[in-house]
GUSEFI-811001 format. One record per atom (N, C-alpha, C): x, y, z. Coordinates in steps of 0.05 Angstrom, whole numbers, padded with zeros to 5 digits, always signed. Example, Ala and Ser with C-alpha at 12.3 -4.5 7.8 and 13.67 -1.06 7.14 Angstrom:
// GUSEFI-811001
+00264-00114+00156+00246-00090+00156+00264-00066+00156+00257-00045+00142+00273-00021+00143+00258+00001+00157
// end
This chain:
// GUSEFI-811001
+00177-00123-00683+00153-00139-00675+00153-00142-00644+00130-00138-00632+00128-00140-00603+00123-00168-00593+00128-00172-00567+00122-00198-00555+00106-00193-00529+00092-00214-00521+00075-00213-00497+00089-00228-00475+00095-00214-00453+00110-00226-00431+00093-00227-00406+00091-00251-00394+00077-00254-00368+00099-00255-00346+00095-00240-00324+00115-00240-00303+00102-00234-00276+00115-00244-00255+00107-00238-00228+00125-00217-00215+00144-00206-00231+00163-00186-00220+00159-00159-00234+00154-00139-00217+00148-00113-00228+00166-00091-00217+00174-00073-00234+00187-00048-00227+00177-00028-00247+00168-00005-00238+00156+00014-00256+00174+00022-00279+00200+00027-00272+00219+00034-00293+00223+00011-00312+00224-00013-00302+00228-00037-00318+00205-00040-00338+00180-00039-00328+00157-00042-00345+00155-00020-00366+00161+00004-00358+00159+00027-00376+00179+00024-00400+00203+00016-00394+00223+00014-00415+00217-00010-00433+00208-00033-00421+00202-00056-00438+00179-00049-00457+00159-00035-00448+00137-00027-00465+00146-00010-00489+00165+00008-00484+00176+00025-00505+00191+00008-00526+00201-00015-00517+00218-00032-00535+00202-00056-00545+00176-00055-00543+00160-00076-00555+00157-00102-00539+00161-00100-00513+00156-00123-00495+00133-00115-00477+00110-00127-00481+00085-00118-00467+00080-00137-00444+00079-00125-00420+00079-00140-00395+00051-00145-00385+00046-00170-00377+00021-00178-00364+00029-00189-00336+00015-00179-00316+00021-00186-00288+00008-00213-00281+00024-00230-00268+00014-00255-00257+00025-00259-00229+00012-00276-00214+00022-00282-00187+00037-00309-00187+00028-00328-00203+00041-00354-00204+00038-00366-00231+00056-00384-00238+00055-00398-00264+00029-00415-00265+00019-00424-00242-00004-00441-00242-00029-00428-00253-00030-00402-00253-00055-00388-00262-00055-00383-00292-00034-00391-00306-00033-00387-00335-00024-00412-00349-00029-00413-00375-00016-00432-00392+00008-00417-00406+00033-00425-00399+00055-00410-00410+00054-00407-00441+00042-00426-00454+00041-00425-00483+00022-00403-00494+00007-00391-00476-00010-00368-00484+00006-00343-00487+00032-00344-00479+00049-00320-00480+00074-00327-00497+00086-00306-00507+00111-00310-00521+00133-00318-00502+00131-00308-00477+00152-00313-00457+00141-00309-00429+00151-00324-00410+00144-00320-00382+00170-00314-00366+00170-00293-00351+00192-00287-00333+00182-00291-00305+00192-00311-00291+00183-00318-00264+00206-00314-00245+00204-00293-00228+00225-00287-00209+00220-00301-00182+00241-00312-00172+00240-00325-00145+00259-00309-00127+00247-00294-00109+00262-00276-00092+00274-00290-00068+00259-00310-00057+00268-00324-00034+00268-00354-00040+00286-00370-00027+00285-00399-00030+00260-00411-00017+00253-00436-00024+00266-00452-00045+00260-00442-00073+00277-00450-00092+00273-00441-00119+00248-00453-00131+00243-00478-00126+00222-00492-00139+00196-00491-00122+00174-00488-00136+00148-00492-00122+00133-00514-00138+00111-00521-00129+00096-00544-00140+00090-00540-00170+00085-00515-00178+00078-00509-00205+00101-00516-00224+00125-00511-00215+00149-00516-00232+00155-00545-00233+00151-00559-00210+00158-00587-00209+00139-00604-00227+00113-00596-00227+00093-00613-00241+00088-00604-00270+00093-00579-00277+00086-00570-00304+00106-00581-00325+00095-00587-00348+00112-00596-00371+00113-00574-00392+00099-00552-00388+00099-00531-00408+00115-00507-00399+00141-00511-00396+00157-00489-00386+00181-00483-00404+00179-00491-00429+00202-00486-00447+00206-00457-00453+00186-00440-00451+00189-00412-00456+00190-00395-00431+00200-00407-00409+00202-00394-00383+00231-00387-00377+00234-00362-00368+00260-00353-00356+00255-00352-00326+00272-00366-00311+00269-00366-00282+00289-00347-00270+00279-00326-00258+00296-00305-00247+00307-00312-00219+00333-00317-00217+00345-00324-00192+00352-00298-00177+00333-00289-00161+00337-00264-00146+00347-00269-00117+00354-00294-00112+00368-00301-00087+00394-00314-00095+00414-00313-00077+00441-00322-00085+00442-00352-00090+00461-00360-00107+00465-00388-00113+00475-00403-00089+00491-00390-00072+00500-00403-00048+00505-00381-00027+00507-00389-00002+00511-00370+00020+00540-00371+00028+00554-00349+00025+00582-00347+00033+00583-00343+00063+00606-00350+00074+00611-00347+00103+00589-00361+00119+00583-00386+00112+00562-00401+00125+00570-00407+00154+00551-00402+00172+00556-00407+00201+00533-00421+00214+00511-00425+00200+00488-00437+00212+00480-00462+00197+00466-00481+00211+00457-00505+00197+00440-00498+00172+00423-00477+00175+00406-00470+00152+00422-00461+00128+00446-00449+00133+00463-00440+00111+00474-00464+00096+00484-00483+00111+00495-00507+00099+00474-00523+00084+00450-00524+00095+00427-00537+00082+00421-00523+00056+00420-00496+00056+00415-00480+00032+00434-00488+00010+00460-00489+00017+00481-00495-00002+00479-00523-00013+00466-00541+00002+00462-00568-00007+00438-00572-00026+00416-00557-00020+00391-00562-00034+00388-00545-00060+00403-00523-00061+00400-00506-00085+00410-00519-00110+00434-00532-00111+00444-00544-00136+00426-00564-00149+00414-00583-00134+00395-00601-00148+00370-00588-00158+00362-00566-00145+00339-00551-00156+00346-00537-00182+00371-00527-00183+00380-00515-00208+00380-00536-00231+00390-00560-00224+00390-00581-00244+00362-00588-00254+00343-00588-00235+00315-00594-00242+00304-00573-00261+00312-00548-00258+00303-00527-00276+00313-00532-00304+00338-00538-00306+00350-00542-00333+00339-00567-00347+00333-00588-00332+00322-00612-00345+00295-00606-00357+00282-00585-00348+00256-00577-00360+00259-00556-00382+00283-00551-00390+00288-00532-00412+00285-00503-00405+00285-00498-00379+00282-00470-00370+00308-00455-00371+00306-00430-00380+00329-00412-00379+00331-00399-00352+00355-00398-00341+00359-00386-00315+00372-00359-00317+00362-00340-00302+00373-00313-00303+00386-00307-00276+00410-00297-00276+00424-00289-00252+00428-00258-00252+00429-00247-00228+00433-00218-00225+00462-00211-00221+00479-00230-00219+00508-00224-00214+00525-00242-00231+00550-00233-00236+00568-00248-00254+00580-00272-00240+00583-00272-00214+00593-00296-00200+00576-00320-00205+00550-00317-00200+00531-00339-00204+00529-00346-00234+00530-00326-00251+00528-00331-00280+00552-00349-00289+00576-00342-00280+00599-00358-00288+00598-00386-00276+00589-00388-00251+00588-00414-00238+00569-00433-00253+00546-00423-00260+00526-00439-00274+00534-00444-00303+00547-00425-00315+00555-00427-00343+00575-00449-00349+00589-00458-00328+00608-00480-00331+00593-00506-00338+00568-00509-00328+00553-00534-00332+00530-00531-00351+00518-00507-00354+00494-00504-00369+00497-00481-00389+00484-00484-00412+00486-00463-00432+00463-00443-00430+00440-00452-00419+00417-00435-00418+00416-00417-00393+00437-00400-00392+00439-00381-00369+00444-00353-00381+00430-00333-00370+00434-00306-00378+00439-00288-00354+00455-00268-00359+00461-00248-00338+00449-00221-00346+00433-00211-00328+00421-00184-00333+00420-00170-00305+00434-00148-00302+00433-00133-00276+00407-00118-00274+00400-00111-00249+00377-00093-00245+00385-00065-00253+00364-00048-00256+00368-00020-00262+00357-00002-00240+00361+00024-00244+00350+00043-00225+00334+00064-00241+00312+00072-00229+00295+00093-00241+00307+00120-00234+00322+00132-00251+00335+00157-00246+00316+00181-00248+00291+00176-00256+00271+00196-00254+00260+00199-00226+00264+00177-00210+00256+00177-00182+00280+00182-00164+00301+00166-00168+00325+00169-00152+00343+00189-00167+00341+00214-00160+00355+00235-00174+00381+00243-00161+00400+00251-00177+00426+00259-00167+00423+00284-00149+00434+00283-00126+00432+00305-00107+00460+00310-00094+00472+00332-00101+00498+00339-00089+00494+00356-00064+00470+00367-00061+00464+00382-00036+00457+00363-00014+00474+00362+00006+00470+00343+00028+00462+00357+00054+00456+00341+00074+00448+00351+00100+00472+00366+00112+00467+00386+00130+00488+00401+00143+00505+00384+00162+00492+00364+00174+00506+00345+00191+00513+00320+00175+00538+00310+00179+00547+00286+00165+00527+00264+00171+00514+00254+00150+00492+00235+00153+00499+00208+00140+00495+00188+00156+00500+00160+00148+00473+00146+00147+00467+00131+00126+00442+00116+00124+00447+00086+00121+00430+00071+00135+00429+00042+00132+00401+00035+00123+00398+00024+00099+00371+00021+00087+00366-00008+00079+00369-00026+00098+00364-00054+00094+00347-00065+00116+00332-00086+00110+00315-00098+00131+00334-00111+00152+00326-00112+00178+00343-00123+00198+00346-00153+00195+00370-00162+00188+00375-00191+00185+00405-00196+00187+00411-00222+00192+00439-00230+00194+00454-00225+00168+00442-00232+00146+00457-00230+00121+00461-00201+00113+00444-00183+00123+00447-00154+00117+00467-00141+00137+00476-00156+00157+00496-00146+00175+00485-00127+00196+00459-00130+00203+00447-00113+00223+00460-00116+00250+00468-00140+00257+00481-00145+00283+00508-00130+00284+00522-00130+00262+00548-00116+00261+00543-00085+00263+00522-00076+00250+00515-00048+00252+00510-00039+00280+00493-00053+00294+00484-00045+00321+00505-00050+00342+00518-00072+00340+00536-00080+00362+00564-00068+00360+00573-00062+00335+00601-00053+00331+00603-00027+00316+00591-00025+00293+00595-00002+00275+00584+00024+00288+00559+00024+00296+00547+00048+00308+00561+00057+00333+00566+00039+00353+00581+00048+00377+00608+00060+00371+00623+00049+00352+00649+00060+00345+00646+00088+00331+00627+00091+00313+00623+00116+00300+00615+00138+00319+00597+00131+00338+00588+00151+00358+00611+00158+00377+00627+00139+00383+00650+00143+00401+00670+00163+00388+00674+00161+00362+00694+00178+00349+00682+00205+00341+00658+00204+00329+00647+00229+00318+00627+00243+00336+00616+00228+00356+00598+00241+00375+00574+00254+00362+00570+00280+00368+00547+00294+00357+00553+00306+00329+00575+00299+00317+00581+00309+00290+00569+00291+00269+00554+00271+00277+00543+00252+00258+00513+00246+00263+00498+00241+00242+00471+00231+00245+00468+00205+00231+00456+00185+00243+00453+00159+00232+00423+00153+00227+00416+00148+00202+00388+00144+00194+00385+00114+00187+00365+00101+00199+00360+00073+00194+00331+00070+00185+00327+00057+00161+00300+00052+00151+00294+00023+00152+00268+00016+00148+00259-00012+00149+00265-00025+00176+00264-00009+00197+00274-00018+00223+00255-00038+00237+00231-00042+00226+00212-00060+00239+00205-00085+00222+00219-00088+00199+00209-00108+00180+00225-00134+00180+00246-00137+00196+00262-00161+00195+00263-00175+00222+00274-00200+00222+00273-00216+00246+00293-00207+00268+00311-00189+00260+00330-00178+00280+00323-00149+00289+00298-00142+00284+00290-00114+00291+00292-00109+00321+00292-00130+00337+00294-00126+00366+00321-00114+00374+00341-00116+00356+00367-00105+00362+00366-00075+00365+00347-00062+00351+00346-00033+00352+00337-00023+00380+00326-00040+00397+00319-00032+00424+00344-00021+00438+00368-00030+00430+00392-00022+00444+00401+00006+00437+00391+00017+00415+00400+00044+00407+00377+00064+00405+00353+00055+00413+00330+00074+00414+00336+00096+00435+00329+00120+00428+00332+00142+00446+00358+00157+00444+00377+00146+00428+00402+00161+00423+00397+00183+00404+00404+00208+00412+00396+00232+00397+00406+00233+00368+00429+00220+00363+00440+00221+00336+00428+00201+00317+00410+00184+00327+00399+00162+00311+00369+00167+00305+00362+00164+00280+00334+00165+00272+00326+00138+00261+00305+00126+00273+00295+00100+00265+00268+00103+00251+00266+00091+00228+00241+00091+00213+00232+00063+00206+00206+00059+00205+00196+00034+00195+00195+00034+00165+00176+00020+00153+00173+00020+00124+00165+00048+00115+00178+00058+00094+00172+00085+00084+00161+00083+00055+00141+00100+00048+00134+00102+00020+00159+00110+00004+00160+00102-00021+00184+00106-00037+00192+00135-00038+00173+00154-00040+00180+00182-00043+00194+00192-00018+00185+00184+00006+00197+00192+00031+00225+00179+00034+00227+00154+00025+00253+00141+00027+00274+00155+00009+00266+00162-00015+00284+00176-00033+00293+00202-00022+00275+00217-00009+00282+00242+00004+00303+00239+00025+00299+00219+00042+00319+00213+00063+00346+00205+00051+00344+00187+00032+00369+00176+00019+00385+00199+00006+00372+00216-00008+00386+00237-00023+00400+00257-00006+00392+00260+00020+00405+00278+00038+00429+00266+00052+00432+00239+00050+00454+00225+00064+00480+00229+00049+00502+00226+00064+00528+00228+00052+00539+00201+00044+00535+00181+00062+00544+00154+00056+00523+00133+00063+00525+00111+00049+00508+00088+00054+00525+00066+00068+00515+00055+00090+00528+00032+00102+00516+00007+00090+00534-00010+00080+00525-00035+00067+00542-00058+00077+00537-00067+00103+00554-00088+00114+00543-00116+00110+00531-00121+00086+00520-00147+00080+00541-00168+00079+00534-00192+00088+00552-00215+00087+00550-00229+00060+00527-00229+00048+00523-00240+00021+00500-00227+00008+00499-00227-00019+00478-00215-00034+00475-00230-00061+00453-00224-00074+00450-00233-00102+00455-00209-00120+00447-00185-00111+00452-00161-00127+00460-00137-00109+00443-00130-00090+00448-00107-00073+00438-00081-00085+00412-00081-00091+00401-00059-00106+00402-00032-00092+00401-00032-00065+00402-00006-00051+00428+00009-00056+00449-00006-00063+00475+00008-00070+00471+00024-00095+00458+00013-00115+00453+00027-00140+00434+00051-00135+00414+00047-00119+00395+00069-00113+00411+00092-00099+00429+00085-00081+00444+00105-00067+00462+00120-00086+00476+00106-00103+00493+00120-00123+00478+00140-00139+00454+00132-00148+00437+00150-00164+00431+00176-00150+00431+00175-00123+00426+00199-00107+00452+00213-00098+00474+00204-00108+00500+00216-00101+00510+00208-00074+00502+00185-00064+00509+00175-00037+00531+00154-00041+00553+00157-00025+00576+00139-00028+00572+00114-00011+00574+00090-00022+00571+00066-00006+00597+00057+00006+00596+00049+00032+00618+00035+00045+00608+00007+00049+00622-00012+00037+00611-00039+00034+00632-00061+00038+00622-00085+00045+00639-00108+00043+00639-00118+00014+00660-00132+00007+00663-00143-00020+00646-00167-00023+00621-00163-00031+00602-00184-00035+00594-00185-00065+00584-00209-00073+00576-00212-00101+00553-00193-00107+00549-00188-00132+00528-00170-00141+00539-00144-00151+00525-00122-00147+00532-00096-00158+00559-00087-00146+00564-00092-00121+00589-00084-00109+00613-00096-00124+00613-00122-00127+00635-00136-00139+00636-00133-00170+00613-00132-00182+00612-00131-00211+00617-00102-00222+00610-00082-00206+00612-00055-00216+00630-00037-00199+00623-00035-00173+00638-00016-00155+00668-00022-00155+00675-00047-00155+00704-00054-00153+00719-00045-00178+00706-00038-00199+00719-00029-00224+00720+00001-00226+00712+00015-00204+00711+00044-00204+00729+00056-00182+00730+00082-00181+00745+00096-00160+00733+00091-00132+00708+00084-00132+00695+00079-00106+00703+00052-00093+00720+00037-00107+00729+00011-00097+00746+00015-00071+00757+00039-00067+00772+00043-00042+00755+00043-00017+00728+00044-00021+00710+00043+00002+00697+00015+00004+00708-00004-00009+00699-00032-00007+00721-00048+00008+00713-00062+00029+00733-00078+00044+00724-00107+00046+00742-00124+00052+00736-00152+00054+00723-00159+00081+00703-00175+00080+00690-00186+00105+00709-00205+00118+00712-00205+00144+00697-00190+00164+00713-00167+00177+00728-00152+00162+00745-00131+00173+00729-00106+00180+00718-00106+00204+00702-00084+00213+00719-00059+00219+00744-00064+00227+00762-00041+00231+00766-00025+00205+00771-00040+00184+00774-00027+00157+00749-00014+00149+00726-00026+00155+00700-00015+00147+00696+00012+00161+00702+00014+00187+00699+00039+00202+00719+00060+00193+00743+00051+00186+00763+00070+00176+00754+00084+00151+00740+00069+00133+00730+00081+00108+00709+00101+00114+00692+00096+00133+00672+00116+00141+00685+00142+00150+00706+00139+00167+00720+00163+00177+00735+00177+00155+00745+00162+00136+00759+00175+00113+00740+00193+00098+00715+00184+00094+00695+00200+00079+00687+00224+00096+00685+00220+00122+00678+00243+00140+00700+00264+00137+00725+00256+00138+00748+00274+00136+00747+00289+00109+00741+00274+00088+00740+00286+00061+00718+00307+00060+00695+00301+00072+00672+00320+00072+00678+00345+00088+00691+00342+00111+00697+00365+00128+00720+00382+00118+00741+00369+00106+00765+00383+00099+00766+00391+00069+00752+00376+00053+00752+00382+00024+00724+00378+00012+00706+00395+00020+00678+00392+00011+00674+00391-00019+00691+00406-00034+00689+00406-00063+00696+00378-00074+00717+00366-00062+00725+00339-00071+00703+00319-00064+00690+00323-00042+00668+00305-00035+00645+00308-00054+00638+00332-00062+00617+00337-00082+00624+00324-00109+00650+00326-00116+00659+00313-00141+00655+00283-00140+00661+00272-00116+00657+00243-00113+00628+00235-00115+00610+00252-00104+00582+00247-00105+00572+00248-00134+00582+00267-00149+00575+00269-00178+00585+00245-00193+00608+00235-00186+00620+00211-00198+00601+00187-00193+00591+00185-00168+00572+00164-00161+00547+00165-00178+00536+00189-00182+00513+00193-00198+00518+00183-00227+00541+00189-00237+00547+00182-00265+00550+00151-00268+00559+00138-00247+00559+00108-00249+00531+00098-00251+00513+00109-00234+00486+00099-00234+00472+00105-00260+00478+00127-00274+00465+00133-00299+00470+00111-00320+00493+00098-00318+00498+00076-00337+00480+00053-00332+00468+00051-00308+00451+00029-00301+00422+00038-00296+00414+00061-00308+00386+00068-00306+00370+00049-00324+00344+00048-00319+00328+00028-00333+00327+00032-00363+00331+00057-00372+00331+00061-00401+00354+00046-00414+00377+00044-00400+00400+00029-00411+00398-00001-00406+00393-00008-00380+00392-00036-00373+00367-00049-00385+00345-00035-00386+00321-00046-00397+00324-00054-00426+00342-00040-00441+00347-00047-00469+00359-00075-00470+00377-00082-00451+00388-00109-00450+00367-00129-00444+00350-00124-00424+00329-00143-00417+00311-00148-00441+00303-00126-00455+00285-00129-00478+00298-00146-00500+00323-00141-00505+00338-00156-00526+00339-00186-00519+00345-00192-00494+00346-00220-00485+00319-00233-00487+00298-00219-00477+00271-00230-00478+00263-00237-00507+00268-00218-00525+00260-00223-00553+00276-00246-00565+00301-00248-00559+00317-00269-00570+00307-00297-00561+00302-00299-00535+00293-00325-00524+00265-00332-00535+00247-00312-00537+00221-00317-00548+00223-00326-00577+00241-00314-00592+00244-00321-00620+00255-00350-00622+00274-00357-00605+00285-00384-00605+00264-00405-00599+00247-00398-00579+00225-00416-00572+00205-00420-00595+00199-00398-00608+00180-00399-00631+00192-00416-00654+00218-00413-00658+00232-00429-00679+00231-00458-00673+00236-00465-00647+00235-00493-00639+00207-00505-00642+00186-00489-00635+00159-00499-00637+00152-00504-00666+00158-00486-00684+00150-00488-00712+00166-00510-00726+00190-00516-00716+00206-00537-00730+00201-00565-00719+00187-00566-00696+00182-00593-00684+00156-00605-00695
// end
């Protein structure tokens, strides 16, 4: 039996797989434009804080709502007043959600475990990757290519990239490396890129259509992921699907939940060890130059990890959870 789901969060692979499994998606922008009871279930994703908006605070018809926590439960390595404020205001908002009978969805196991200590209505579902779009590619560029594919921001580590990582890599590898940076104009630290414009080994791109981004990503050898904190870190999964090896800090989300349990964990280092981060980049460069077959094997291994998290597999979990919660809500309604 199928169910009708209203949601403000869309991914083509996600919607396609849900439809195949009897979860029929209707697009909404806000909970205020619908009566939740007109649907079997509502999945409302909040990508940026604050978690609560007026519609959630005032509505009393939210028993069949899953609130998608697509931002982290707390900010690790807090250094700014805004970080400490974030860590203070999020917990009471979480409590307000639960008092309304809302189920909370987390993208990572750290947040799931933290919330599960106090609340029962918490589910963990990771994101997936569309492997029909992000395809495995073992054929890489002739020049060792490093890609950074995050918007310029402090939490994405853009300052570390521009001020420390890139200068050190260029100093050691010189013209033996190409550094590709995407989304270079979309974040509040985009001015940092003024310092590296004009360097021949660096290619800067603004926002790219998905097909062009996939083409660039698939030709890269490694992904730089110097994020200080995350809720999931989806670009790591996208990179793996294209056979690109991530060098990352040990942050919550896909890196900690998945990568640390694989052979690729050797390329994950603890923040803020930039020396170790750069050493891992150079290790991969050495592997590519001296043992190209072994590097190709590692790329294939990365692709196989991503296949486990394609939307056909992960979407089955989402569909099962959605149907279970919708069924529980229906049971509660009919018995009350």
